[in-house]
DSSP file (Angstrom, degrees, kcal/mol; ACC not computed):
  #  RESIDUE AA STRUCTURE BP1 BP2  ACC     N-H-->O    O-->H-N    N-H-->O    O-->H-N    TCO  KAPPA ALPHA  PHI   PSI    X-CA   Y-CA   Z-CA
    1    1 A M              0   0    0      0, 0.0     2,-0.1     0, 0.0     3,-0.1   0.000 360.0 360.0 360.0 133.9   33.3    2.6  239.5
    2    2 A K        -     0   0    0      1,-0.1    76,-0.0    35,-0.1     2,-0.0  -0.470 360.0 -86.7 -71.3 147.2   36.5    3.1  241.5
    3    3 A K        -     0   0    0     -2,-0.1     2,-0.5     1,-0.1    76,-0.2  -0.304  42.8-138.4 -59.4 132.0   38.1    6.6  241.1
    4    4 A V        +     0   0    0     74,-3.1     2,-0.2    35,-0.2    -1,-0.1  -0.817  28.4 172.3 -97.6 131.6   40.4    6.7  238.1
    5    5 A T     >  -     0   0    0     -2,-0.5     4,-1.8    75,-0.1     5,-0.1  -0.671  50.6 -96.4-124.9 178.3   43.8    8.6  238.6
    6    6 A I  H  > S+     0   0    0      1,-0.2     4,-2.4    -2,-0.2     5,-0.2   0.881 127.1  56.4 -62.5 -37.3   46.9    9.1  236.6
    7    7 A S  H  > S+     0   0    0      1,-0.2     4,-2.1     2,-0.2    -1,-0.2   0.867 103.8  54.1 -61.6 -36.9   48.4    6.2  238.7
    8    8 A T  H  > S+     0   0    0      2,-0.2     4,-2.4     1,-0.2    -1,-0.2   0.931 109.6  46.8 -60.1 -48.4   45.5    4.0  237.5
    9    9 A L  H  X S+     0   0    0     -4,-1.8     4,-2.6     1,-0.2    -2,-0.2   0.891 110.4  52.0 -66.9 -37.9   46.3    4.8  233.8
   10   10 A M  H  X S+     0   0    0     -4,-2.4     4,-2.1     2,-0.2    -1,-0.2   0.889 110.5  49.1 -64.9 -37.8   50.1    4.1  234.4
   11   11 A K  H  X S+     0   0    0     -4,-2.1     4,-1.7     2,-0.2    -2,-0.2   0.923 110.6  50.3 -66.4 -44.3   49.2    0.7  236.0
   12   12 A W  H  X>S+     0   0    0     -4,-2.4     5,-2.7     2,-0.2     4,-0.7   0.900 108.8  52.3 -57.9 -42.6   46.9   -0.1  233.0
   13   13 A K  H ><5S+     0   0    0     -4,-2.6     3,-1.4     1,-0.2    -1,-0.2   0.949 108.6  49.8 -60.5 -47.0   49.7    0.8  230.6
   14   14 A A  H 3<5S+     0   0    0     -4,-2.1    -1,-0.2     1,-0.3    -2,-0.2   0.813 112.6  48.0 -60.3 -30.2   52.1   -1.5  232.4
   15   15 A E  H 3<5S-     0   0    0     -4,-1.7    -1,-0.3    -5,-0.1    -2,-0.2   0.513 113.4-119.3 -89.6  -4.8   49.5   -4.3  232.2
   16   16 A G  T <<5 +     0   0    0     -3,-1.4     2,-0.2    -4,-0.7    -3,-0.2   0.672  58.3 158.5  78.8  15.9   48.8   -3.6  228.5
   17   17 A R      < -     0   0    0     -5,-2.7     2,-0.3    -6,-0.2    -1,-0.3  -0.549  28.4-150.4 -78.5 137.4   45.2   -2.8  229.3
   18   18 A K        +     0   0    0     -2,-0.2     2,-0.3    -5,-0.0    -1,-0.0  -0.761  16.6 179.3-103.4 153.7   43.2   -0.7  226.8
   19   19 A F        -     0   0    0     -2,-0.3     2,-0.2    19,-0.0    19,-0.1  -0.974  21.1-121.5-149.7 161.5   40.4    1.6  227.6
   20   20 A A        -     0   0    0     -2,-0.3    20,-0.8     2,-0.0     2,-0.3  -0.657  20.2-169.1-102.6 160.0   38.0    4.0  225.9
   21   21 A S  E     -a   40   0A   0     -2,-0.2     2,-0.3    18,-0.1    20,-0.2  -0.955   2.9-171.2-139.2 161.1   37.4    7.7  226.5
   22   22 A S  E     -a   41   0A   0     18,-1.4    20,-2.9    -2,-0.3     2,-0.4  -0.964  26.9-103.0-146.7 164.8   34.8   10.1  225.3
   23   23 A T  E     +a   42   0A   0     -2,-0.3     2,-0.3    18,-0.2    20,-0.2  -0.728  35.1 178.5 -90.5 139.0   34.0   13.8  225.3
   24   24 A A        +     0   0    0     18,-2.5    20,-0.2    -2,-0.4    48,-0.1  -0.994  18.3 177.3-138.8 145.1   31.4   15.3  227.7
   25   25 A Y        +     0   0    0     -2,-0.3     2,-0.3     1,-0.1    47,-0.2   0.441  67.6  33.9-122.2  -8.5   30.3   18.8  228.2
   26   26 A D  S  > S-     0   0    0     45,-0.1     4,-1.9    46,-0.1     5,-0.1  -0.914  80.5-104.5-147.8 171.9   27.6   18.5  230.8
   27   27 A A  H  > S+     0   0    0     -2,-0.3     4,-2.6     1,-0.2     5,-0.2   0.836 112.3  59.3 -69.9 -33.4   26.5   16.6  233.9
   28   28 A S  H  > S+     0   0    0      2,-0.2     4,-1.6     1,-0.2    -1,-0.2   0.951 111.5  37.8 -60.7 -51.2   23.9   14.6  232.0
   29   29 A F  H  > S+     0   0    0      1,-0.2     4,-2.4     2,-0.2     5,-0.2   0.882 115.0  55.2 -69.2 -37.4   26.2   13.0  229.6
   30   30 A A  H  X S+     0   0    0     -4,-1.9     4,-2.3     1,-0.2    -1,-0.2   0.893 106.2  51.7 -63.2 -36.7   28.9   12.6  232.2
   31   31 A Q  H  X S+     0   0    0     -4,-2.6     4,-2.4     2,-0.2    -1,-0.2   0.898 108.8  50.9 -64.4 -40.6   26.5   10.7  234.4
   32   32 A L  H  X S+     0   0    0     -4,-1.6     4,-1.1     2,-0.2    -2,-0.2   0.915 111.3  47.7 -60.9 -44.0   25.7    8.3  231.5
   33   33 A F  H  <>S+     0   0    0     -4,-2.4     5,-2.6     2,-0.2    -2,-0.2   0.873 109.8  53.8 -64.9 -38.0   29.4    7.7  230.9
   34   34 A E  H ><5S+     0   0    0     -4,-2.3     3,-1.9     1,-0.2    -2,-0.2   0.923 105.6  52.6 -62.2 -43.9   29.9    7.1  234.7
   35   35 A Q  H 3<5S+     0   0    0     -4,-2.4    -1,-0.2     1,-0.3    -2,-0.2   0.805 110.3  48.7 -63.8 -26.3   27.2    4.5  234.7
   36   36 A Q  T 3<5S-     0   0    0     -4,-1.1    -1,-0.3    -5,-0.2    -2,-0.2   0.302 116.8-117.6 -94.3   9.7   28.9    2.8  231.8
   37   37 A E  T < 5 +     0   0    0     -3,-1.9    -3,-0.2     1,-0.2    -2,-0.1   0.859  44.8 176.8  58.5  42.5   32.3    3.0  233.7
   38   38 A M      < -     0   0    0     -5,-2.6    -1,-0.2     1,-0.2   -17,-0.1  -0.688  15.8-158.3 -74.1 116.4   34.0    5.2  231.1
   39   39 A P        +     0   0    0      0, 0.0    41,-3.1     0, 0.0     2,-0.4   0.795  68.6  37.2 -75.0 -28.1   37.3    5.8  232.8
   40   40 A V  E     -ab  21  80A   0    -20,-0.8   -18,-1.4    39,-0.2     2,-0.4  -0.987  62.9-170.8-131.7 131.6   38.4    9.0  231.1
   41   41 A L  E     -ab  22  81A   0     39,-2.8    41,-2.6    -2,-0.4     2,-0.4  -0.973  13.1-144.7-120.9 136.9   36.3   11.9  230.0
   42   42 A L  E     -ab  23  82A   0    -20,-2.9   -18,-2.5    -2,-0.4     2,-0.4  -0.806  12.6-174.4-100.0 137.5   37.6   14.7  227.8
   43   43 A V  E     + b   0  83A   0     39,-2.7    41,-2.4    -2,-0.4     2,-0.3  -0.997  23.1 160.4-125.6 125.5   36.4   18.3  228.2
   44   44 A G  E >   - b   0  84A   0     -2,-0.4     3,-1.8    39,-0.2    41,-0.2  -0.887  57.0 -96.5-144.7 174.6   37.7   20.7  225.6
   45   45 A D  T >  S+     0   0    0     39,-2.3     3,-1.8     1,-0.3     4,-0.3   0.535 102.1  89.4 -68.9  -5.5   37.3   24.0  223.8
   46   46 A S  T >>  +     0   0    0     38,-0.3     4,-2.6     1,-0.3     3,-1.0   0.692  65.7  84.0 -60.8 -16.4   35.4   22.1  221.0
   47   47 A L  H <>>S+     0   0    0     -3,-1.8     4,-2.6     1,-0.3     5,-1.6   0.797  78.1  67.0 -57.9 -27.4   32.4   22.9  223.1
   48   48 A G  H <45S+     0   0    0     -3,-1.8     6,-2.8     3,-0.2    -1,-0.3   0.913 110.6  32.6 -58.9 -43.2   32.5   26.3  221.3
   49   49 A M  H <45S+     0   0    0     -3,-1.0     4,-0.4    -4,-0.3    -2,-0.2   0.871 124.4  44.1 -81.6 -38.5   31.6   24.6  218.0
   50   50 A V  H  <5S+     0   0    0     -4,-2.6    -3,-0.2     2,-0.1    -2,-0.2   0.914 132.1  14.6 -75.7 -43.4   29.4   21.8  219.5
   51   51 A L  T  <5S+     0   0    0     -4,-2.6    -3,-0.2    -5,-0.2    -2,-0.1   0.766 131.7  40.3-103.7 -32.7   27.4   23.8  222.0
   52   52 A Q  S   <S-     0   0    0     -5,-1.6    -3,-0.2    -4,-0.2    -4,-0.1   0.555  94.9-126.2 -99.9  -7.6   27.8   27.4  221.2
   53   53 A G        +     0   0    0     -4,-0.4    -4,-0.2    -6,-0.3    -5,-0.1   0.716  52.6 155.7  71.5  21.3   27.7   27.3  217.3
   54   54 A K        -     0   0    0     -6,-2.8    -1,-0.2    -7,-0.1    -2,-0.1  -0.473  51.2-125.5 -78.7 153.7   31.0   29.1  216.9
   55   55 A P  S    S-     0   0    0      0, 0.0     2,-0.3     0, 0.0    -1,-0.1   0.703  87.1  -2.5 -73.1 -18.0   33.0   28.5  213.7
   56   56 A D  S    S-     0   0    0     -8,-0.1     4,-0.1   -11,-0.0    -2,-0.1  -0.904  76.0 -99.3-156.5-176.4   36.1   27.5  215.6
   57   57 A T  S >  S+     0   0    0     -2,-0.3     3,-1.6     1,-0.2    29,-0.2   0.560  91.6  94.0 -91.3  -8.0   37.5   27.1  219.1
   58   58 A L  T 3  S+     0   0    0      1,-0.3    -1,-0.2   -10,-0.0   -13,-0.0   0.838  82.2  52.4 -57.3 -38.5   39.5   30.4  219.3
   59   59 A P  T 3  S+     0   0    0      0, 0.0    -1,-0.3     0, 0.0     2,-0.2   0.612  83.1 108.8 -74.6  -9.2   36.7   32.4  221.0
   60   60 A V    <   -     0   0    0     -3,-1.6     2,-0.2   -15,-0.1    26,-0.1  -0.487  61.9-143.9 -73.1 131.4   36.2   29.9  223.8
   61   61 A T     >  -     0   0    0     -2,-0.2     4,-2.0     1,-0.1     5,-0.2  -0.534  20.8-117.4 -95.0 161.5   37.5   31.2  227.1
   62   62 A T  H  > S+     0   0    0      1,-0.2     4,-2.9     2,-0.2     5,-0.2   0.885 116.6  57.5 -59.9 -38.7   39.2   29.4  229.9
   63   63 A E  H  > S+     0   0    0      1,-0.2     4,-2.4     2,-0.2    -1,-0.2   0.897 105.4  50.5 -61.2 -39.7   36.3   30.3  232.2
   64   64 A E  H  > S+     0   0    0      2,-0.2     4,-2.0     1,-0.2    -1,-0.2   0.903 111.4  46.6 -64.2 -42.0   33.9   28.6  229.8
   65   65 A V  H  X S+     0   0    0     -4,-2.0     4,-2.1     2,-0.2    -2,-0.2   0.906 112.2  51.6 -63.6 -43.0   36.0   25.4  229.7
   66   66 A A  H  X S+     0   0    0     -4,-2.9     4,-2.2     1,-0.2    -2,-0.2   0.907 108.6  51.9 -61.6 -42.0   36.3   25.6  233.6
   67   67 A Y  H  X S+     0   0    0     -4,-2.4     4,-1.8     1,-0.2    -1,-0.2   0.929 111.4  45.3 -61.1 -47.8   32.5   25.9  233.9
   68   68 A H  H  X S+     0   0    0     -4,-2.0     4,-2.3     1,-0.2    -1,-0.2   0.820 109.8  56.1 -68.9 -30.0   31.9   22.9  231.7
   69   69 A T  H  X S+     0   0    0     -4,-2.1     4,-2.5     2,-0.2    -1,-0.2   0.914 106.1  50.0 -65.6 -42.7   34.5   20.9  233.5
   70   70 A R  H  X S+     0   0    0     -4,-2.2     4,-1.8     1,-0.2    -2,-0.2   0.880 110.3  51.9 -64.5 -35.3   32.7   21.5  236.8
   71   71 A C  H  X S+     0   0    0     -4,-1.8     4,-1.2     2,-0.2    -2,-0.2   0.935 111.2  46.2 -64.7 -44.3   29.5   20.3  235.2
   72   72 A V  H  X S+     0   0    0     -4,-2.3     4,-1.8     1,-0.2     3,-0.3   0.892 110.1  53.0 -67.1 -38.1   31.1   17.1  234.0
   73   73 A R  H  < S+     0   0    0     -4,-2.5    -1,-0.2     1,-0.2    -2,-0.2   0.889 104.9  56.5 -65.6 -35.2   32.8   16.5  237.4
   74   74 A A  H  < S+     0   0    0     -4,-1.8    -1,-0.2     1,-0.2    -2,-0.2   0.829 113.5  39.7 -66.4 -29.1   29.3   16.8  239.0
   75   75 A G  H  < S+     0   0    0     -4,-1.2    -1,-0.2    -3,-0.3    -2,-0.2   0.714 126.8  33.5 -88.2 -21.7   28.0   14.0  236.8
   76   76 A S     <  +     0   0    0     -4,-1.8    -1,-0.2    -5,-0.1     3,-0.2  -0.728  59.2 169.2-138.4  85.4   31.1   11.8  236.9
   77   77 A P  S    S+     0   0    0      0, 0.0    -1,-0.1     0, 0.0    -4,-0.1   0.686  79.9  43.8 -71.0 -17.9   32.9   11.9  240.2
   78   78 A N  S    S+     0   0    0    -75,-0.1   -74,-3.1     2,-0.1     2,-0.1   0.650  86.8  95.3-106.1 -18.2   35.1    9.0  239.4
   79   79 A S  S    S-     0   0    0     -3,-0.2     2,-0.4   -76,-0.2   -39,-0.2  -0.421  78.6-114.0 -72.1 150.9   36.3    9.4  235.8
   80   80 A L  E     -b   40   0A   0    -41,-3.1   -39,-2.8   -75,-0.1     2,-0.5  -0.714  33.6-144.0 -78.0 134.6   39.7   11.0  235.2
   81   81 A L  E     -b   41   0A   0     -2,-0.4     2,-0.5   -41,-0.2   -39,-0.2  -0.872  14.2-168.0-103.2 133.6   39.0   14.3  233.4
   82   82 A M  E     -b   42   0A   0    -41,-2.6   -39,-2.7    -2,-0.5     2,-0.4  -0.985  10.2-149.3-120.2 127.4   41.3   15.6  230.7
   83   83 A L  E     -b   43   0A   0     -2,-0.5     2,-0.5   -41,-0.2   -39,-0.2  -0.798   7.8-165.7-100.4 134.5   41.0   19.2  229.5
   84   84 A I  E     +b   44   0A   0    -41,-2.4   -39,-2.3    -2,-0.4     2,-0.3  -0.966  22.1 153.8-123.5 115.4   41.9   20.1  226.0
   85   85 A C        -     0   0    0     -2,-0.5     2,-0.1   -41,-0.2    -2,-0.0  -0.971  43.4-111.2-139.8 152.4   42.3   23.8  225.1
   86   86 A H              0   0    0     -2,-0.3    -2,-0.0   -29,-0.2     0, 0.0  -0.415 360.0 360.0 -71.7 159.0   44.1   25.9  222.7
   87   87 A S              0   0    0     -2,-0.1    -1,-0.1     0, 0.0    -2,-0.0   0.448 360.0 360.0-102.1 360.0   46.9   28.1  224.2
């Protein structure tokens, strides 16, 4: 898969092209999505509830999201990564 960038998404929008995205928290799932040419992967503070068993996203730190983002990037070097975090 060719590297996906913001410019890629803008081009696709102009062309009316639709695409899928999914959430990934680790290199293993990111690699599976990369093999399926998933252009956009989301990494978010929801990892607190999904992976850490927390009741909500508030205790999740920026450092934890950054760590999981690095893991996802390792598994998917070409997908565009979007981070979703509370402020």
